[in-house]
N, C-alpha and C positions, 0 to 999 in steps of 0.2 A: 140034199143034192148040192154039190159044189156050184157056186155061182161063178160064171165066167163072163166077164164084162165085155168081151168081144161081142157077145150077143146083143149088147145094148145098141151097137151100131145097126144091127138088123132091125131092132125095134124102132130106131129112128126113121127108117125108110117108110114104115107104115104110118107114122104120125107127124111127118113133116108139115102136113097141111095145117096143123094147129098154129104154126108160126105165121100164117098168112091171113088168119081171121082176125076180127076186131078184138076179141078178148086176148089179153096178153098171156104168155106162158105162166107167169106167176099167179095170175088170176085163175087160170085153168087148174093149176096145182092146188091152190088153196081151196077152191070150190070142191075138189075131190075128197077133202079130209072131213071126217066126222067131227062131232063136237069135242070128244076127248082128244083126238089127234090134233085138232086145231089149238086146243088149250096148251098142249106141249110145244107146238111149233111156233106159235105167234106170241111174241112178248112185247112189252112196252119198249119204245125206241130207246129210252134212257136206262134200260135194264143194265145192271153192272156187268153181266156176262158179255155184253156186246164188245167190250174191249179186253176181254180175257180169253186168250187163245193159247193153243199148244199144238205140237205135232206128234205127240206120243200116241200109241195105239188107243183105240176107244175103250178097251178093257182096262187100261191103266189110268185113263184120265177121262172120266165121264164129263160130258158137256150138257149144257142146256140145249133144248131142241128135241126133235124126234129122230130116232134112229132110222136109217134107211131100211134096215131089216124088218122094221115094224110096219112098213107100208105094204099095201097090196100091190100086185103086179102092175095094174093100170096106174096106180099112184106113182110107182117108181118110174114108169114110162113118162108120165107127165113131169116128174121132177127132172129127169134127164133132159127133156126138152127145155125146161126152164134153165138148167145149167148150161146147156149148149148155147142158148140164146145170149148168155152173159159172157161167153168166152169166144175166142177164135176157134176155127176148126182144129188147128194144131194144138191149142191149149186144151180143148175138150179131149182130144185123143191122148194127150199126156196124162190127164187126170185118170182116164180109164186104165191106162197102163200101170200107173202107180197103184191104183186100187187092186188090180189083178195080181200084183206082186205078192199080196197077202196069200193068194192061192199057191203061188210059187213057193213061198216059205213053208206052207203046209206040205207040199210035195217034197221039200228038202228035209222034212222031219219035224216041222213046227207043230205046235198045238193048234188044232183046228178051231177050238173055242176061242183061244186068244187071238189067233190070226184069222179073223173073220172079215172077209171082203165087204161085208155090209154093216160093219160097226163104224159108220160115219154119220155125223149128226147134222141136221138141217135146222136152222133157227132163223126166223124172220122177225125183225124188230120194227114196230110200227105197223101201219096199215097201208099196203100198196094200192088198195082200192080207193082210198080217199086222201091220203097224205101226200104232200109234195116232197117230203123228206122221209125216207125209210132206209132200212139196211137189211142185209141177210148174210149168213155165213154157212159154209160147208166145211166140215172139219173131221179129221180122224188121223190115222197113222200116215204121216208124211204128206198130209194135205192140210193147209189152212187157207181158205179163200174168204176174203172179207170185202163185201161190197157195200158202199154207201151211195145212195141214189137220190138225186134231186130231179126236179123237172128240167134241169139244164145239163147236168153233168153226172158222171159216174166215177167213183173212186174205187180202186181195187187193191188197196194195200192195208195191212201187211199181206204179202202173198208168199206162202211157203210151199215148196214142193221138194220131196225127197225120193230116194229110190234105194231099196234094199231087197235083193241084191241088185247093184247097179249093172252088173253083168251076170247073167244066169250061168252058174258054173257047171251044171250037168243036167242030164235029162233031154227030152225031146226038143226043148227050147234053148239048149246050150248055146251060149254066145250072144243071146238077145240082150240088147242094152236099152236102158231107160235113162233119160237126161244125158245122152251121149254128146249132143252138140255143145252143151254148156261145159262139159269136161274137155272135149277135144279142142275147142277154140281157145280155151284158156291155156292149155298146153302148147298149142300152136304158137300163141303169142309169146309166151315166156321163152320158148325154144328158138324163136326167130331173133332174139336180142343178142347183140354183141356184149362183150365183157363189161364195157362201161355202162350200158343200159341195164344189165343184170344187177350191177352194184346198186343202182337206184331202185330197181323193181323189187328185188328180193330183200325183205326186211327181217326174215327169220329163216334159219336153216331147218327149224322144226315146224311141222304142220300143227295146226290146232285140231283137236279132236271134235270140235263142235263150233258152230257159228258163234261169234263173239257176243252178238246181241241176244242170243237165245230167244225166249218168248216174251221179251220185255214189252210192256204196253206202249211206252214211248221210247224213242231213241233219238239221239242227236248225232252230229258228225263224230266219227271216231278220229283218233290221232291221225293226222295226215301222213300216210306212208306210201311208198311206191313211186313209180315213175309217172310224170305228167304226160298227157297225150301230146303236148307240144314237143316232147323229147323223142317221140316215135317217128319213124320214117313213114312215107305215104302208105306203103303196103301194110305196115303194122297198125296204122290208124284205121284202115279199112277193117282189119280183123277185130280191133277193139270195138268199133262202132257196130259191126255185125254181131258181136257177142252181146252188147247191150240190147240190140234189136231182138236177139233170140229170147231174152227175158221179156221184152215188151210184147213179143209175138203171141203170148198167152192171151192178150187182150184182143177184143174186136179191132179190126184194122183202123177204123176212124179214131178210136181212143188211143191206140198205140202211136199213130201219126201225130196226134196233138201232144202227147207226152214227149215224143222225140223232139218236136219243134220247141217245146219248153226247154229241153236240155241244150239245144243249139243256142237259144237266146241267153242261156246262163253262161255260155262260153265253154265249148267242148274242150278247148286246149287245157283247161284247168282240171279236167277229170283225171283222177289218179288210178293206176292199176298196181296193186300191191300183191306180192306173192310170198307164201311161206311153205317150206318143206321141199320135197323132191320135185323133180321136173319130168317125171316119167309116169305113164299109166301103170297102175298096180302098186305104186308106192304113195304113202300119205302126202297129200298136198291140199293147199287152201289158197284162195285168192279173194280179194275184195276190190270192188270198183266203187269209187266214191266221187260224187260231184257236189255241187252247192246244195242241192235239194234232195239227194237220194243216196242210197247205199245198197249195193248188191254184195251178198256174201255167198261163197261156195266152199264146201269142204268135202273131201273124200279121203277119209283117214280110217274110220272104224271098219271092222270086219275085214282086215287085210286090205284096206283101201278099196273096198267094194261096197261102200255105203255112202250115198251122196245126200247132202243137205244143201238146199239153196233158199235164199230169201231175198225179196225186194222190199226195202223200207223207204217211205217218203217222210222226211223229217217234219214237214208241216202238214202232210196230207194223210197220214195213217188214220184209219177208221174215219176218213172223210172230214177230218178236223177243219181243213180249209173250206170245204164245201159247206159244212154246217155253219161256220162263221159267216160266210157269204150269204147263206140262205136267211139267217136271222137278221142280218143287216138290211137285207132287201125286203123283208117281210114286216108285218106289223106287230111281231112278238116283242114283249117288253119284259 
Protein backbone atom coordinates (compact mmCIF):
# COMPACT_ATOMS: atom_id res chain seq x y z
CA UNK A 1 0.00 0.00 0.00
CA UNK A 2 1.31 3.41 -0.90
CA UNK A 3 2.38 5.45 2.11
CA UNK A 4 0.91 8.94 2.17
CA UNK A 5 2.56 11.13 4.74
CA UNK A 6 -0.34 13.51 4.99
CA UNK A 7 -1.73 10.79 7.28
CA UNK A 8 1.13 11.39 9.69
CA UNK A 9 -0.53 14.65 10.68
CA UNK A 10 -3.59 12.67 11.71
CA UNK A 11 -1.40 10.31 13.73
CA UNK A 12 0.02 13.34 15.49
CA UNK A 13 -3.34 14.37 16.89
CA UNK A 14 -3.72 11.05 18.67
CA UNK A 15 -0.25 11.11 20.21
CA UNK A 16 0.43 14.76 21.10
CA UNK A 17 0.06 13.90 24.79
CA UNK A 18 3.45 12.17 24.65
CA UNK A 19 5.10 15.57 24.36
CA UNK A 20 3.83 16.65 27.75
CA UNK A 21 4.83 13.72 29.90
CA UNK A 22 8.13 13.42 31.70
CA UNK A 23 9.69 10.93 29.30
CA UNK A 24 11.14 12.71 26.27
CA UNK A 25 10.11 11.81 22.71
CA UNK A 26 13.54 10.32 21.95
CA UNK A 27 13.29 8.11 25.05
CA UNK A 28 9.82 6.99 23.97
CA UNK A 29 11.11 6.11 20.52
CA UNK A 30 14.18 4.25 21.73
CA UNK A 31 12.20 2.28 24.31
CA UNK A 32 9.88 1.06 21.54
CA UNK A 33 12.72 -0.66 19.64
CA UNK A 34 13.66 -4.28 20.14
CA UNK A 35 17.27 -5.36 20.62
CA UNK A 36 18.03 -5.89 16.93
CA UNK A 37 16.43 -2.60 15.96
CA UNK A 38 18.31 -0.75 18.68
CA UNK A 39 21.59 -2.24 17.50
CA UNK A 40 21.00 -0.73 14.05
CA UNK A 41 19.75 2.60 15.34
CA UNK A 42 22.08 3.53 18.18
CA UNK A 43 25.78 3.99 17.46
CA UNK A 44 28.77 5.35 19.33
CA UNK A 45 28.90 9.15 19.37
CA UNK A 46 32.22 9.22 17.51
CA UNK A 47 31.15 6.74 14.84
CA UNK A 48 32.57 7.81 11.46
CA UNK A 49 29.12 7.90 9.87
CA UNK A 50 28.02 10.80 12.09
CA UNK A 51 29.72 13.31 9.78
CA UNK A 52 29.08 11.42 6.56
CA UNK A 53 25.95 12.65 4.84
CA UNK A 54 24.20 12.80 1.48
CA UNK A 55 20.90 13.74 -0.12
CA UNK A 56 20.70 10.97 -2.71
CA UNK A 57 17.80 8.46 -2.58
CA UNK A 58 18.10 5.73 0.01
CA UNK A 59 18.27 3.06 -2.70
CA UNK A 60 21.36 4.74 -4.16
CA UNK A 61 23.16 5.67 -0.96
CA UNK A 62 22.65 3.30 2.00
CA UNK A 63 23.28 4.90 5.38
CA UNK A 64 23.90 3.73 8.90
CA UNK A 65 20.84 3.56 11.07
CA UNK A 66 17.45 1.94 10.77
CA UNK A 67 15.12 2.42 7.82
CA UNK A 68 11.80 4.06 8.50
CA UNK A 69 10.13 1.28 6.51
CA UNK A 70 11.54 -1.32 8.92
CA UNK A 71 9.66 0.16 11.87
CA UNK A 72 6.24 -0.97 13.02
CA UNK A 73 3.38 1.51 12.82
CA UNK A 74 3.54 2.56 16.47
CA UNK A 75 7.32 2.98 16.26
CA UNK A 76 6.86 5.22 13.22
CA UNK A 77 4.33 7.32 15.12
CA UNK A 78 6.78 7.70 18.00
CA UNK A 79 9.57 8.62 15.63
CA UNK A 80 7.50 11.34 13.98
CA UNK A 81 6.70 12.76 17.41
CA UNK A 82 10.46 12.80 18.07
CA UNK A 83 11.09 14.53 14.74
CA UNK A 84 8.36 17.07 15.30
CA UNK A 85 9.81 17.84 18.73
CA UNK A 86 13.13 18.85 17.11
CA UNK A 87 11.63 21.03 14.35
CA UNK A 88 9.25 23.93 14.03
CA UNK A 89 5.74 23.20 12.81
CA UNK A 90 6.66 24.70 9.42
CA UNK A 91 9.85 22.64 9.24
CA UNK A 92 8.05 19.43 10.13
CA UNK A 93 5.45 20.00 7.41
CA UNK A 94 8.17 20.70 4.83
CA UNK A 95 9.88 17.41 5.65
CA UNK A 96 6.61 15.51 5.22
CA UNK A 97 5.96 17.20 1.86
CA UNK A 98 9.46 16.38 0.63
CA UNK A 99 9.04 12.74 1.60
CA UNK A 100 5.65 12.57 -0.07
CA UNK A 101 7.18 13.76 -3.35
CA UNK A 102 8.58 10.24 -3.70
CA UNK A 103 4.96 9.10 -4.13
CA UNK A 104 4.43 11.86 -6.68
CA UNK A 105 7.44 10.62 -8.67
CA UNK A 106 5.93 7.14 -8.70
CA UNK A 107 2.64 8.57 -9.97
CA UNK A 108 4.60 10.34 -12.70
CA UNK A 109 6.07 7.02 -13.86
CA UNK A 110 8.94 6.37 -11.46
CA UNK A 111 10.03 3.02 -10.07
CA UNK A 112 8.08 2.34 -6.86
CA UNK A 113 10.96 0.31 -5.38
CA UNK A 114 13.49 3.05 -6.05
CA UNK A 115 11.11 5.89 -5.16
CA UNK A 116 10.10 4.62 -1.74
CA UNK A 117 8.79 7.27 0.65
CA UNK A 118 9.97 5.17 3.59
CA UNK A 119 13.61 4.75 2.52
CA UNK A 120 14.81 7.24 5.09
CA UNK A 121 17.40 6.37 7.73
CA UNK A 122 17.33 7.19 11.44
CA UNK A 123 20.59 7.06 13.41
CA UNK A 124 21.25 8.06 17.01
CA UNK A 125 24.82 8.69 18.17
CA UNK A 126 25.53 8.31 21.86
CA UNK A 127 22.99 7.66 24.59
CA UNK A 128 20.32 10.35 25.09
CA UNK A 129 19.26 8.65 28.31
CA UNK A 130 22.52 9.29 30.14
CA UNK A 131 24.90 11.39 28.00
CA UNK A 132 25.04 15.19 28.10
CA UNK A 133 26.31 15.12 24.51
CA UNK A 134 24.62 13.09 21.78
CA UNK A 135 23.48 13.43 18.19
CA UNK A 136 21.08 12.02 15.67
CA UNK A 137 20.29 12.22 11.97
CA UNK A 138 17.39 11.66 9.61
CA UNK A 139 18.37 11.21 6.01
CA UNK A 140 17.26 10.04 2.59
CA UNK A 141 16.27 11.54 -0.75
CA UNK A 142 16.39 15.33 -0.52
CA UNK A 143 16.60 15.34 3.27
CA UNK A 144 19.59 15.48 5.57
CA UNK A 145 18.88 16.64 9.11
CA UNK A 146 21.79 16.51 11.54
CA UNK A 147 21.25 17.34 15.20
CA UNK A 148 23.93 17.65 17.88
CA UNK A 149 22.56 18.11 21.38
CA UNK A 150 24.13 19.09 24.68
CA UNK A 151 22.45 19.91 27.96
CA UNK A 152 22.58 23.60 26.92
CA UNK A 153 22.32 23.90 23.13
CA UNK A 154 21.18 22.23 19.93
CA UNK A 155 23.00 22.38 16.57
CA UNK A 156 21.03 21.61 13.39
CA UNK A 157 23.56 21.75 10.57
CA UNK A 158 24.31 20.66 7.93
CA UNK A 159 20.64 20.97 6.99
CA UNK A 160 19.66 19.95 3.47
CA UNK A 161 16.21 20.01 1.91
CA UNK A 162 15.28 19.49 -1.72
CA UNK A 163 12.21 19.06 -3.88
CA UNK A 164 11.58 17.10 -7.07
CA UNK A 165 9.31 17.99 -8.68
CA UNK A 166 9.39 21.46 -7.17
CA UNK A 167 6.12 22.09 -9.01
CA UNK A 168 3.91 19.05 -9.66
CA UNK A 169 3.40 19.13 -13.44
CA UNK A 170 0.23 17.07 -13.84
CA UNK A 171 -2.34 14.94 -12.10
CA UNK A 172 -4.75 15.76 -9.28
CA UNK A 173 -2.10 17.81 -7.46
CA UNK A 174 -0.94 19.77 -10.51
CA UNK A 175 0.62 23.09 -9.55
CA UNK A 176 1.42 22.14 -5.95
CA UNK A 177 4.80 23.57 -4.96
CA UNK A 178 7.41 22.56 -2.39
CA UNK A 179 10.09 24.99 -1.12
CA UNK A 180 8.26 27.73 -3.00
CA UNK A 181 9.09 30.48 -0.49
CA UNK A 182 12.84 29.91 -0.82
CA UNK A 183 12.51 30.19 -4.60
CA UNK A 184 10.05 33.08 -4.78
CA UNK A 185 11.83 35.38 -2.32
CA UNK A 186 15.15 34.89 -4.08
CA UNK A 187 13.55 35.82 -7.41
CA UNK A 188 11.73 38.73 -5.79
CA UNK A 189 15.00 40.12 -4.46
CA UNK A 190 17.04 39.82 -7.66
CA UNK A 191 14.21 41.26 -9.76
CA UNK A 192 13.81 44.25 -7.44
CA UNK A 193 17.36 45.42 -8.16
CA UNK A 194 18.32 48.23 -10.48
CA UNK A 195 21.01 47.80 -13.13
CA UNK A 196 23.91 48.85 -10.90
CA UNK A 197 22.80 46.49 -8.11
CA UNK A 198 22.40 43.61 -10.55
CA UNK A 199 25.96 44.14 -11.76
CA UNK A 200 27.10 43.49 -8.20
CA UNK A 201 24.65 40.68 -7.41
CA UNK A 202 24.86 38.52 -10.56
CA UNK A 203 28.25 36.84 -10.69
CA UNK A 204 27.48 34.36 -13.49
CA UNK A 205 25.04 34.27 -16.41
CA UNK A 206 24.97 30.48 -16.14
CA UNK A 207 23.35 28.65 -13.25
CA UNK A 208 25.04 25.86 -11.35
CA UNK A 209 23.42 22.44 -11.71
CA UNK A 210 24.22 21.61 -8.11
CA UNK A 211 25.04 23.30 -4.82
CA UNK A 212 28.76 24.08 -4.85
CA UNK A 213 29.52 22.55 -1.45
CA UNK A 214 27.76 19.26 -2.35
CA UNK A 215 27.92 16.83 0.61
CA UNK A 216 31.29 17.97 1.97
CA UNK A 217 31.88 17.16 5.63
CA UNK A 218 33.45 20.56 6.28
CA UNK A 219 33.07 23.82 4.40
CA UNK A 220 34.63 27.23 4.74
CA UNK A 221 33.56 30.53 3.23
CA UNK A 222 33.27 30.47 -0.54
CA UNK A 223 34.78 33.21 -2.68
CA UNK A 224 32.92 36.40 -1.73
CA UNK A 225 30.56 37.21 -4.59
CA UNK A 226 27.37 39.17 -4.90
CA UNK A 227 25.96 42.31 -3.40
CA UNK A 228 26.38 43.27 0.25
CA UNK A 229 23.30 43.92 2.31
CA UNK A 230 24.62 47.43 2.90
CA UNK A 231 24.10 48.13 -0.82
CA UNK A 232 20.41 47.21 -0.73
CA UNK A 233 17.58 49.63 -0.10
CA UNK A 234 15.38 49.21 2.96
CA UNK A 235 12.70 47.16 1.20
CA UNK A 236 15.32 44.86 -0.30
CA UNK A 237 16.97 44.39 3.08
CA UNK A 238 13.62 43.27 4.48
CA UNK A 239 13.29 40.68 1.70
CA UNK A 240 16.81 39.33 2.26
CA UNK A 241 16.33 39.10 6.02
CA UNK A 242 12.96 37.40 5.45
CA UNK A 243 14.65 34.93 3.12
CA UNK A 244 17.28 34.07 5.74
CA UNK A 245 14.51 33.72 8.32
CA UNK A 246 12.69 31.30 6.00
CA UNK A 247 15.67 28.96 6.23
CA UNK A 248 15.89 29.45 10.00
CA UNK A 249 12.15 28.80 10.34
CA UNK A 250 12.80 25.06 10.05
CA UNK A 251 14.14 25.26 13.61
CA UNK A 252 12.08 25.65 16.77
CA UNK A 253 11.38 29.34 17.34
CA UNK A 254 13.73 29.82 20.29
CA UNK A 255 16.69 28.29 18.42
CA UNK A 256 15.93 30.31 15.28
CA UNK A 257 15.79 33.56 17.28
CA UNK A 258 19.15 32.86 18.92
CA UNK A 259 20.76 32.08 15.56
CA UNK A 260 19.36 35.25 14.02
CA UNK A 261 20.66 37.28 16.95
CA UNK A 262 24.13 35.82 16.30
CA UNK A 263 23.92 36.94 12.67
CA UNK A 264 22.95 40.44 13.77
CA UNK A 265 25.93 40.57 16.13
CA UNK A 266 28.22 39.50 13.27
CA UNK A 267 27.08 42.53 11.20
CA UNK A 268 24.18 41.98 8.84
CA UNK A 269 25.47 44.64 6.43
CA UNK A 270 28.37 42.38 5.45
CA UNK A 271 26.12 39.49 4.36
CA UNK A 272 26.31 38.93 0.59
CA UNK A 273 23.61 37.78 -1.82
CA UNK A 274 25.01 36.32 -5.04
CA UNK A 275 23.04 35.15 -8.07
CA UNK A 276 23.83 32.94 -11.07
CA UNK A 277 21.65 32.13 -14.09
CA UNK A 278 18.22 33.27 -15.20
CA UNK A 279 15.99 35.55 -13.17
CA UNK A 280 12.64 33.93 -13.99
CA UNK A 281 10.81 30.90 -12.60
CA UNK A 282 11.09 27.92 -14.92
CA UNK A 283 14.64 28.77 -16.02
CA UNK A 284 17.79 27.54 -14.28
CA UNK A 285 18.94 29.74 -11.40
CA UNK A 286 21.12 29.59 -8.31
CA UNK A 287 21.82 31.87 -5.38
CA UNK A 288 23.97 31.90 -2.29
CA UNK A 289 23.77 33.94 0.89
CA UNK A 290 27.00 34.14 2.83
CA UNK A 291 27.91 35.76 6.11
CA UNK A 292 30.78 35.52 8.54
CA UNK A 293 29.65 32.20 10.02
CA UNK A 294 27.17 30.66 7.58
CA UNK A 295 26.35 29.81 3.99
CA UNK A 296 23.01 29.21 2.31
CA UNK A 297 22.95 27.67 -1.15
CA UNK A 298 19.92 27.27 -3.42
CA UNK A 299 19.74 25.84 -6.92
CA UNK A 300 16.85 25.11 -9.24
CA UNK A 301 18.35 23.99 -12.54
CA UNK A 302 17.91 20.26 -13.06
CA UNK A 303 14.73 18.76 -14.51
CA UNK A 304 13.93 21.82 -16.58
CA UNK A 305 14.42 24.07 -13.53
CA UNK A 306 11.92 22.01 -11.54
CA UNK A 307 14.30 20.37 -9.07
CA UNK A 308 15.38 22.34 -5.99
CA UNK A 309 18.33 21.78 -3.67
CA UNK A 310 18.90 23.93 -0.59
CA UNK A 311 21.45 23.76 2.20
CA UNK A 312 22.47 25.70 5.32
CA UNK A 313 26.07 25.29 6.45
CA UNK A 314 27.70 26.70 9.59
CA UNK A 315 31.44 27.12 9.11
CA UNK A 316 32.31 26.42 12.75
CA UNK A 317 29.13 24.67 13.86
CA UNK A 318 28.37 21.88 11.38
CA UNK A 319 27.83 18.60 13.21
CA UNK A 320 27.96 20.61 16.43
CA UNK A 321 31.72 21.20 16.28
CA UNK A 322 31.44 24.41 18.31
CA UNK A 323 29.11 22.79 20.85
CA UNK A 324 31.35 19.74 21.20
CA UNK A 325 34.40 21.92 21.78
CA UNK A 326 32.56 23.96 24.40
CA UNK A 327 31.22 20.81 26.05
CA UNK A 328 34.67 19.26 26.50
CA UNK A 329 36.21 22.53 27.68
CA UNK A 330 33.57 22.79 30.40
CA UNK A 331 33.67 19.14 31.41
CA UNK A 332 36.31 17.01 33.09
CA UNK A 333 37.24 15.11 29.90
CA UNK A 334 40.95 14.95 29.13
